[in-house]
C-alpha positions in Angstrom: 0.0 0.0 0.0 1.4 3.4 -1.0 1.6 6.1 1.7 -1.7 8.2 1.8 -1.6 11.8 1.5 -3.4 13.8 4.4 -5.3 16.6 3.5 -6.9 19.4 5.8 -10.3 20.2 4.5 -12.7 21.7 7.4 -15.9 20.1 8.3 -18.6 21.8 6.1 -21.7 23.1 8.2 -24.1 21.3 6.1 -22.9 17.9 7.5 -23.9 16.4 10.7 -20.6 14.3 10.6 -21.1 10.9 12.2 -20.8 8.8 8.9 -18.2 11.1 7.3 -16.0 12.3 10.1 -13.2 9.9 9.8 -12.8 10.6 6.3 -13.2 14.3 6.7 -10.6 13.8 9.8 -8.0 12.6 7.4 -8.7 15.0 4.7 -8.3 17.9 7.2 -4.6 17.4 7.7 -3.6 18.4 4.2 -3.5 22.0 4.6 -0.9 22.2 7.5 1.9 20.5 5.3 0.8 17.9 2.9 2.8 15.4 5.0 2.6 11.7 3.7 1.9 9.3 6.5 2.3 5.7 5.7 -0.4 3.6 6.9 1.2 0.0 6.8 4.6 0.6 6.9 5.2 0.5 10.6 3.9 -2.7 13.0 3.2 -2.4 16.4 5.9 -1.9 19.2 4.4 -4.4 21.2 3.2 -7.9 20.8 -0.3 -7.4 22.4 -3.3 -5.3 22.0 -2.7 -1.7 22.1 -4.6 0.0 25.2 -3.4 3.7 25.7 -2.9 5.4 29.1 -2.2 8.8 27.2 -2.8 10.0 23.7 -0.7 12.4 21.6 -1.2 16.1 22.4 -2.8 15.3 25.9 -2.8 18.4 28.3 0.0 17.8 30.6 1.5 20.2 33.2 3.5 22.8 31.1 3.5 20.7 28.1 1.4 18.7 25.1 2.1 14.8 25.5 4.5 14.0 22.6 3.7 10.3 22.2 1.3 7.8 23.1 1.5 5.9 26.3 0.9 2.2 25.9 -0.2 0.1 28.9 1.9 -2.9 29.8 -0.4 -4.5 32.4 1.0 -2.6 35.3 4.6 -4.4 34.9 7.9 -3.9 33.5 10.0 -6.2 31.3 7.5 -6.6 28.4 9.3 -7.1 24.9 9.6 -3.9 22.7 10.0 -4.4 18.8 11.6 -2.2 16.2 8.7 -0.9 14.1 10.4 -0.9 10.9 13.9 -1.7 9.6 16.5 1.4 10.5 19.3 1.9 12.7 19.6 3.1 16.2 20.6 6.8 16.0 20.2 7.9 19.6 20.3 6.4 22.9 19.6 8.4 26.0 19.8 7.5 29.8 18.5 9.9 32.4 17.2 9.8 36.0 14.4 12.1 34.8 12.3 12.6 31.7 12.3 9.7 29.5 14.7 7.6 31.5 16.1 4.9 29.2 15.3 5.7 25.6 16.1 4.6 22.2 15.6 6.1 19.0 15.3 4.5 15.5 15.8 6.4 12.2 13.9 4.8 9.3 14.7 5.0 5.6 11.4 6.9 4.7 12.1 10.0 6.6 10.4 9.0 10.1 12.1 8.3 13.4 10.4 6.0 16.1 11.2 6.6 19.8 10.7 4.3 22.8 11.0 5.7 26.3 10.7 4.7 30.2 12.6 1.3 29.2 13.7 -1.0 32.1 16.7 -2.2 30.0 18.0 -2.5 26.5 18.5 -5.6 24.5 21.7 -7.3 25.3 24.1 -6.1 22.4 22.9 -2.7 23.0 23.1 -2.8 26.6 26.7 -4.2 26.7 27.9 -1.2 24.3 25.9 1.5 26.5 27.5 0.0 29.6 31.1 0.5 28.0 30.0 4.3 27.4 28.9 4.4 31.0 32.6 3.5 32.2 34.1 5.5 29.4 32.5 8.7 30.6 32.0 7.9 33.9 28.6 8.7 34.0 25.1 7.4 34.7 23.7 10.1 32.2 24.2 9.5 28.7 23.1 11.0 25.3 25.0 9.4 22.4 24.7 9.3 18.7 25.9 6.1 17.4 27.3 5.8 13.9 24.3 4.2 11.7 26.5 1.1 11.1 26.6 0.5 14.9 23.1 -0.8 15.6 21.2 -1.8 12.3 17.7 -3.1 13.4 14.9 -5.1 11.5 11.4 -4.7 11.7 10.2 -7.1 14.4 13.3 -7.2 16.4 13.5 -7.1 19.8 15.3 -3.9 20.9 14.5 -3.4 24.6 12.0 -4.2 27.5 9.2 -1.8 28.9 9.7 -0.2 32.2 9.3 2.6 34.6 12.3 4.6 34.3 13.0 8.3 34.4 9.9 10.6 35.2 7.3 7.8 34.3 4.3 7.5 37.2 4.1 3.8 36.3 5.2 1.0 33.9 4.2 1.7 30.4 5.8 2.4 27.0 6.0 6.0 25.8 6.1 5.7 22.1 6.6 8.6 19.5 6.7 9.1 15.9 8.9 11.9 14.5 9.9 13.5 11.5 13.6 12.9 10.9 14.1 16.3 9.2 13.1 18.4 12.2 12.5 16.1 15.1 8.8 17.3 15.4 6.7 14.7 16.9 3.6 13.6 14.9 0.6 11.8 16.2 1.5 8.1 16.1 -2.0 7.1 15.3 -1.8 8.6 11.8 0.5 5.7 10.8 -2.2 3.0 11.3 -1.6 1.7 14.7 -4.8 0.0 15.8 -6.6 1.2 18.9 -10.3 0.5 19.7 -12.3 3.4 20.4 -16.1 3.7 19.8 -16.7 6.2 22.8 -17.5 9.8 22.2 -15.5 12.7 23.9 -17.0 14.0 27.1 -17.8 17.7 27.7 -17.6 18.7 31.1 -17.8 22.1 31.6 -17.9 25.5 29.5 -16.6 29.0 30.7 -17.6 32.1 29.0 -15.0 35.0 29.5 -15.4 38.9 29.1 -12.9 39.8 26.5 -12.9 43.7 26.7 -13.7 46.6 28.7 -17.5 46.9 29.4 -18.0 43.3 28.4 -20.8 41.4 30.3 -21.7 37.7 30.8 -25.0 37.1 32.3 -24.9 40.6 33.4 -21.6 40.5 35.2 -18.1 41.7 34.3 -16.4 38.1 35.2 -15.9 35.1 33.6 -18.7 32.4 34.2 -18.5 28.6 34.3 -21.4 26.2 33.2 -21.8 22.5 34.0 -22.6 20.4 31.1 -24.8 17.4 30.7 -25.5 15.0 28.1 -24.5 11.8 26.5 -24.1 10.4 23.0 -23.6 13.0 20.4 -25.6 15.8 21.9 -24.8 17.7 24.9 -26.4 20.8 26.6 -25.7 23.4 29.3 -27.2 22.1 32.6 -30.2 24.2 33.8 -29.2 27.1 31.4 -31.0 27.5 28.1 -29.6 31.0 27.0 -26.4 32.8 27.8 -26.6 36.6 27.8 -23.5 38.4 26.5 -22.7 42.3 25.8 -19.7 43.2 24.2 -16.6 40.8 23.3 -16.1 37.6 24.8 -14.4 34.2 24.3 -15.2 30.7 25.3 -13.1 27.9 27.0 -14.2 24.2 27.1 -13.3 21.6 29.4 -13.3 18.1 27.6 -11.9 14.7 27.6 -11.7 11.3 25.8 -11.9 7.9 26.7 -10.9 4.8 24.7 -12.3 1.2 24.9 -11.2 -1.0 27.8 -9.3 1.8 29.6 -10.6 4.5 32.0 -7.7 7.0 31.4 -8.8 10.6 30.7 -7.0 11.2 27.5 -7.2 14.2 25.1 -9.3 14.9 22.1 -7.9 15.3 18.8 -9.8 18.5 17.3 -12.0 21.3 18.6 -14.1 23.2 16.2 -16.6 26.2 17.0 -19.1 27.4 14.5 -21.1 30.7 15.3 -24.4 31.0 13.3 -23.3 28.2 10.8 -19.9 29.6 10.1 -16.5 28.6 11.4 -14.8 30.8 13.7 -12.2 28.5 15.4 -10.4 25.3 14.7 -7.5 23.5 16.0 -6.1 19.9 15.6 -3.3 17.8 17.0 -1.4 16.4 14.1 2.1 17.4 15.3 3.4 19.4 18.2 7.1 20.9 17.9 9.0 20.9 21.2 9.7 24.4 20.7 6.0 25.2 20.9 4.9 22.8 23.7 5.1 25.4 26.6 2.6 27.4 24.9 0.0 25.1 26.5 -0.1 27.5 29.4 -1.6 30.0 27.0 -3.8 27.5 25.3 -5.6 26.7 28.2 -7.1 28.8 30.9 -4.0 28.9 33.1 -5.4 30.5 36.3 -8.5 28.1 36.5 -5.9 25.0 36.0 -3.9 26.4 38.9 -7.0 27.2 41.0 -9.1 24.3 40.3 -6.9 21.9 38.6 -9.3 21.7 35.6 -8.0 22.4 32.2 -10.0 24.4 29.8 -9.2 25.0 26.1 -9.7 28.5 25.2 -10.7 30.0 21.7 -8.9 33.1 22.5 -5.2 33.3 21.3 -2.9 35.6 23.2 -0.8 37.8 21.3 2.5 35.8 22.1 1.0 32.5 21.7 3.1 30.9 18.8 1.3 27.6 18.5 0.7 26.1 15.0 -2.0 24.0 15.9 -4.8 26.6 14.8 -6.1 27.2 11.5 -8.8 29.7 10.4 -9.4 31.1 13.8 -11.7 34.6 13.4 -10.5 37.4 15.2 -7.9 35.7 17.5 -10.9 33.7 19.0 -12.9 36.6 20.4 -16.2 36.7 19.5 -18.6 39.8 19.0 -22.3 40.5 18.2 -23.2 44.0 17.9 -26.9 43.4 17.8 -29.6 42.4 20.2 -30.4 39.1 18.8 -30.4 35.5 19.4 -27.2 33.7 18.0 -26.3 29.9 17.8 -22.9 28.9 18.6 -21.7 25.1 18.3 -18.7 23.1 19.6 -17.7 20.2 17.9 -15.2 18.1 19.4 -13.8 14.9 17.8 -11.3 12.2 18.9 -8.9 10.6 16.5 -11.1 7.6 15.8 -13.8 10.0 14.7 -16.3 10.0 17.5 -18.1 13.2 17.6 -19.5 15.1 20.4 -21.5 18.5 20.0 -22.5 21.2 22.4 -24.9 23.9 21.0 -24.9 27.3 23.1 -27.7 30.0 22.7 -26.5 33.4 23.2 -28.7 36.5 23.6 -26.6 39.4 22.7 -27.4 42.8 24.1 -26.0 45.8 22.1 -25.4 49.3 24.1 -24.9 47.8 27.8 -21.5 48.3 29.1 -20.0 47.6 32.5 -18.7 50.3 34.6 -16.8 47.8 36.5 -13.1 48.6 36.0 -11.8 45.7 37.9 -10.0 45.4 41.1 -6.5 46.8 40.1 -4.1 47.5 43.1 -2.5 51.2 43.2 0.8 49.4 43.1 1.0 48.3 39.4 3.5 48.6 36.4 2.6 47.8 32.9 4.5 45.2 31.4 4.6 44.7 27.7 5.3 41.7 25.5 7.0 44.0 23.1 10.0 45.4 25.3 12.3 44.6 28.1 10.2 45.2 31.5 12.3 46.1 34.6 10.9 46.6 38.2 12.7 47.6 41.3 11.5 47.8 44.8 13.4 47.3 48.3 15.8 44.7 48.3 14.5 43.3 45.0 15.0 43.7 41.2 13.2 42.2 38.3 14.2 42.0 34.7 11.7 40.3 32.2 11.9 40.4 28.4 8.5 40.6 26.7 9.0 37.2 25.1 8.5 35.8 28.7 4.7 37.0 28.4 1.6 35.9 26.6 0.1 39.3 26.9 0.6 42.5 28.2 -0.1 42.7 32.0 -0.5 45.0 34.7 2.4 43.6 37.2 1.9 43.5 40.6 4.5 43.2 43.5 4.4 43.4 47.4 6.2 41.8 50.1 5.4 40.0 53.6 7.3 39.4 56.7 10.5 37.2 56.9 9.5 33.7 57.8 10.9 31.3 59.9 14.2 30.0 58.7 14.2 32.8 56.0 17.1 35.4 55.1 14.6 37.9 53.2 11.1 39.1 53.3 8.7 37.0 51.1 8.5 38.9 47.7 5.2 38.4 46.1 6.2 38.6 42.4 2.8 39.1 40.7 0.8 35.8 41.3 1.2 32.1 40.3 -2.2 32.3 38.4 -0.4 34.0 35.6 1.8 31.9 33.3 5.5 32.5 32.2 6.8 31.2 29.0 10.6 31.7 29.6 13.0 32.5 32.2 13.7 35.8 33.7 16.1 37.3 36.2 15.4 38.3 39.7 18.1 39.6 42.0 17.0 39.6 45.9 19.3 41.3 48.6 18.9 39.4 52.0 17.2 41.1 54.9 19.8 39.4 57.1 23.2 38.4 56.1 24.4 34.9 56.1 28.1 34.3 56.9 28.1 31.9 53.9 26.5 33.7 50.9 27.5 30.4 48.7 24.9 28.6 50.9 22.0 31.0 50.2 19.2 30.1 47.7 16.2 31.5 46.2 13.0 29.3 46.8 9.3 29.7 45.7 6.6 28.9 48.4 3.8 26.7 46.9 0.4 26.9 47.9 1.2 23.8 50.5 3.9 25.8 52.1 6.7 23.6 50.5 9.8 25.2 49.0 11.1 24.8 45.4 14.7 25.7 45.0 15.5 27.9 42.2 19.3 28.1 43.3 20.8 31.5 42.4 24.4 33.0 42.3 25.7 35.5 44.8 26.5 38.9 42.7 27.1 42.3 43.8 25.4 42.1 47.5 22.4 40.0 46.3 21.3 36.7 45.3 20.6 36.6 41.3 18.4 33.6 39.9 16.7 32.8 36.7 13.0 31.7 37.4 10.0 30.7 35.2 7.2 31.1 37.7 5.5 34.2 39.2 4.6 33.4 43.0 6.1 34.1 46.5 9.8 33.8 46.8 12.2 33.9 49.8 15.7 33.5 50.2 17.0 30.4 52.3 20.1 28.6 53.3 21.2 25.1 52.9 24.2 23.9 55.1 22.9 20.5 55.5 24.5 17.6 53.5 22.7 15.0 51.5 21.2 12.0 53.3 22.8 8.9 52.2 21.2 5.6 53.8 21.6 1.8 52.9 18.9 -0.1 51.6 20.3 -3.7 51.5 24.0 -3.3 52.4 23.9 -2.4 56.0 25.5 -5.6 57.2 28.1 -5.5 54.5 27.4 -9.3 53.7 27.0 -9.9 50.3 25.7 -13.3 49.4 26.9 -14.8 46.1 23.1 -14.9 44.8 22.8 -11.2 45.5 21.8 -9.3 42.4 21.8 -5.5 43.2 23.2 -3.0 45.9 21.1 -0.2 46.8 21.6 3.0 48.6 19.1 5.9 49.1 20.0 9.5 48.6 18.2 12.4 49.4 18.3 16.4 49.6 15.2 18.2 50.5 16.5 21.8 50.0 18.8 22.5 47.4 18.5 19.1 45.7 21.1 16.6 44.4 23.7 17.9 42.1 26.1 14.9 41.7 27.0 11.7 42.9 30.0 9.4 42.4 30.5 5.7 43.3 33.7 4.0 43.4 34.5 0.1 44.2 38.0 -0.8 45.3 39.0 2.8 43.8 37.2 2.5 40.5 34.4 4.3 39.2 31.2 2.3 39.8 27.8 2.4 37.4 25.0 3.0 39.8 21.7 3.6 38.2 19.7 6.6 39.7 16.0 6.4 40.1 15.3 10.2 40.9 11.6 9.7 41.9 12.5 6.9 44.4 15.8 8.5 45.5 17.3 5.4 44.7 20.9 4.2 43.5 21.2 0.7 42.2 24.3 -1.3 41.2 23.6 -4.6 39.2 26.4 -6.7 40.6 28.8 -7.8 38.0 32.2 -9.1 37.9 33.8 -5.7 39.7 32.4 -7.0 42.9 35.3 -9.5 43.9 34.9 -12.4 46.2 35.9 -11.4 49.7 36.5 -7.8 50.8 35.6 -4.8 48.5 35.9 -1.1 49.7 32.7 0.7 48.3 32.7 4.6 48.6 29.9 7.0 47.6 30.0 10.8 47.6 27.1 12.9 47.2 27.1 16.6 46.7 24.0 18.9 46.7 23.4 22.2 44.7 25.0 24.3 47.3 28.1 22.1 47.7 27.4 20.3 50.9 28.9 17.0 50.8 28.4 13.5 52.2 30.6 10.5 52.1 29.3 7.0 52.4 31.7 4.2 52.8 31.2 0.5 53.5 33.6 -2.7 53.3 31.3 -5.2 51.2 32.3 -8.8 51.6 31.0 -11.0 49.0 30.6 -14.8 49.9 31.2 -17.8 47.6 
């Protein structure tokens, strides 16, 4: 079968969709690149039925999901297969993120990615182990020559796992364009996933979008609960929404697949106003350089406040996402008459299942709110078009416009020095407003520490925990790069990391023992590096950061009789702990 050409053609208003949705879904991709996606070139990366716990483009914290998560029955160790002929072009090992990961480049211009692996196939694992010892590092990011690891379609290349930032055993699988490394929705390549379930529409939010705008008579956003099943949904206990002036919409929606309870992401959202399309996006591809724009795509404040993600129609001036197409007036709606208008959301999952939400709007012309908003007196205008600066007692802020999604009235205040703190609490705007890039903050302590190298800038979470942003002492203050608004304070870290034995406290190692395990932990500035040696030589210990666990898989380096084990752990502020143990291996 030849690769099919995917074309974008928007759903004409005369269609009710159910029988034609899948056809138009595939046609709909043409205008965004006319990319060919072969439908029978790749096999499944697993030898069992694909059930998904995560879909491509699914809304995650700070990013769109870049692949699909394949369930492995809650266990590690399942065979993972090369989906087509090619060669292993990249091998990455990390304590966070994707953990152990393989990348295969295929001759047809695509790359397949296999992440959170427990281990590689023996021939790959042996080579990677040599690289660990060559570089004396657990973390690796290497690009083998193409002749090193050629692979054939259906060859076992690795085994599923739970490494890196994974929250449970599964395979994170991606398809990318080789030319740009841009992730592409894997379902476009014909991987079979059973899905006869329509998307759920749970909440609607109507948001005033200009001075004087009103929603149901008030100058504030209003949330509506959605009822319904099957294709048709409706606003619960509310027939008509009254609007005056400019407004935008946001919808909370999820998708479920057969035989899986996970709340996944939908594929496309279209909005019609009086039968005309005014908004559309789909999730064919998401470039990594764009993924953090999710914080503009969703109603970020609502997510922080209620942990509920609403997908907005309004596109902020500094939102560079390329998933949108034919959006009218940047997603802002406006009716200048006093009349009834019909809006309709059409939400589609990848399988072509459709859910609709009709919305009746009563527009009222000539009514404007006198509400100006509760703008504090101490505000400064920050613009997306310039370098923004702010200074107050003991704090200086420098924020490029590219850090913001839209202009804002910047707010600042401070609170008392907390117990254990070396500065007052600096309230830098509010954590309900998203920031796209890092910006610079310099904070001068209110009380001086003897050792300024041990000071760190930390953000205080809603739960009262601290997240360290580090910083460097410079010109009488602590200078740090941060990427979140919120409450910040200077703390000090003089405590060394904690190191404790898991299974070597006695020092006696039986001959049949497979692993040695040690826990390392630092609750303040965080672990910066560790170095383990055995009998004076560097020792590979695999680091599971989410479990604070170091693991040595026993090999020939642990000799019979006595062995000297040494582990040095250093935190981000230079505090160091040395753990030493004599290990005696039995016969």
